[in-house]
N, C-alpha and C positions, 0 to 999 in steps of 0.2 A: 328655692326659686330665684332665678336671676332676671334682672331687667335687661332690656335690649342692649347688646354690646358687651354684656357680661361684666360691666364695671361695678354693679351693685348686686349683692346677694342678700336675699331675705331669708333669715334663719331664726330658729328659736333662741331666745336670750339665755345667757348663763349668769351666774352670780357676778362674774367679772364685768358684765355689761351694765350693771345697775348704775354705776356712777355716771356713765355716758348717757344712759336713758334719762337720768335726772337732769343732766346738763342740756340735753335736747329739749326736754319739757320746759325748763326755765326759759330757754331761748325762744321757743315757739309760743309759750303762754305767759309772758312776763307779768301780766296784770291779773291773772286768774286767782281765784280764792285758794285753790290747793297750792299754788306756787307761793303765795304769801305765808302759808304755814311752814315753809322752810324746806331745805334740801333733806334734812333728816326725816321729816315726815314723808316726803316723796319717795325716798329710798325704801322706807318701811312699807309704804303702800304698794309700790311696784314689786318689791320683794315678796309681799304677801300674794299678789297676783301670780307671780312666777311659781311660788311654792304650792299654790292651791292645786288639788287634784284635777279640777276642771278649769284651771286658769290658762290663759293664752297670753304670752308675752313674746312678741317677735321684734326683731331689729333689722334694719336695713344697713348692711355692712359695706363700706366703700373703701377705696384706697386710703382715704383720710379717716378711717374708723367709722363707728356707728354714727349715722346722720339722721336716723329716723326710727320710730318704733310704733307699735300698735299693741294695745292691751285690752283684755276683756275676759269673759268667762261664760261657759255654758252652765246651765242650771243656776241662774243668778241668786235664787233664794238660798241655795246652799252656801254660796260665797258670802252673802250678807250675814248669814248666821255665823260664819267664821269671823267676819269683821266684828260682830257683836262680842264674840268671845275674846277677841284681841283688842277691844276698845281701849283698855288701859295702856297697852303697848303703843298704839297709835297716838293716844292723847299725850303721852310723855314726849314723843317725837315732835308733837306740834307745839310744845311749850315755848321753844325758842321763837317761833313765829308769833305766838300770842304775846310774849313779853315785848317784842319789838313793835307790835301793832295791837295794842289792847282792844281796839275797836272791832277786831275779828272775833272776839269771844262770843257775843250773842249769836253770830251766824254759825260758829262752830257748834254751839249747843243745839241750834235748830237742825243743823245737818245731822248731828248724832241722833237726835230724836227721829229724824226721817229714816235712818238706818235701823233703829230699834223698832219703829212702827211704820214700815213701808206702806205708802198709800196705794201704790199701783199693784193690783193683783198679779199682773203679768210677771213681776219680778220673781214669783214663786214657781213659775212653770218650768219643769225640768227640761223640756225640749226647746227652750229659748236660749238665746245667747246675747249677752249685752256687750256691745262695743263701747268700752268705757273711755278710751283715750287714744288719739292718733296724733302724733307729733312729728314734724319734719324740720330740720334745721333751716333757718331762713335762706341760706345760700343754696339749698337744694329744692326750694319751693318751686312748683310749676314744672318740674322735670320728670314727672311720672312716678316719683317715689311713693307718694300717698296711695295711688291706685294699686301699685305693686304690693304694698303692705295690706291693703284691703283685700285684694285677691287671695293672698296667702292666708289671711285671717279667716275669710269665708270658707275656704277649702278645709281648714283645720276644724272649724266649728261644725261643718257637715260631717267630717270624720268622727267627731265626738257625739254625733247623734242629734244635733240641733236641726230644727225644721225652719227656723227663721232667726234673723239677727235684727236687733233693734238698738237704737242709740237716741240720746237727746242732746240738743245743742241750742245755743242762744238763738232766739227768733229775731231780735232786733240788732242792727249794727253788725250783722254777721253774714252778709250776703255771699261772700266768697265761699265760706264753708257750706252754707245751704245749697249753693249752686253745685259744689263738688259732689255732695251726696245725691242730689237729684240727677246729676249727670251719670252717676253710677247705677241708677235705677232704684234708689231708695225712695219710698213713697211716704209722704207726711201722713201720719195716722192720728194725730192729736196734738194738743198743746196744754201746758199747765204752768203755774207759777211756782218757781223753785223756792227752797227754804230761804234763799237770799233775796227774794222778791223779784227775781228776773224771769221774764217770759221765756219759756222753753218750748221747743217743738220736738216731737217724737217722730223718728223715721223708722221704717221697717223694710226689710228685703227678705224674700223667701229663699230657701236653700233646696237644691243646689243652685248656686249663683253663677251667672255668666255676665260679664260686662257688656252693656248695650253697645251696639255699633255706633260709632261717632260719625256725624255728618262730615 
């Protein structure tokens, strides 16, 4: 899929893209918990998404290289089962981040417990798809790259048999992101407190998806 003008192409990621995906993630989410766990952790996580049979990892490729990505997976329960099996691998990659920021340890433990004992039943539904992460380089923000990535992601999720896509994002101090998903037709379907004590809102969109007409 190409954006208008053909300057950006959305395609499936390869192993050669992982380093750039990590760089875009760090630039887009400098203060996020996963970012603080370090680049090795991020590379292992996105590599796991890419390698998973139901994983989706797409990149937005420009003349300047990869400047955006979107990651997720259909049948989330199957993906989180795989994460549990690879918990040691991910934990080792997170050691550098924990050593540099010891205060992250309690939250890492709580997050790991959430993966082992997921509270939300919908994560086990095989016909659902979780949009886990969407990142765009700051210099490309507001130029339509995020919507192009979402469109490609939704199409691929539908091809994989998903009937709906869901995501969670911060509820407070996150107006731009919440407006972005609402503008694309995602509906808020609930809220909860994350393992880190942050208020999260859950959005959902049915498939097949068509972007709403903009005024």
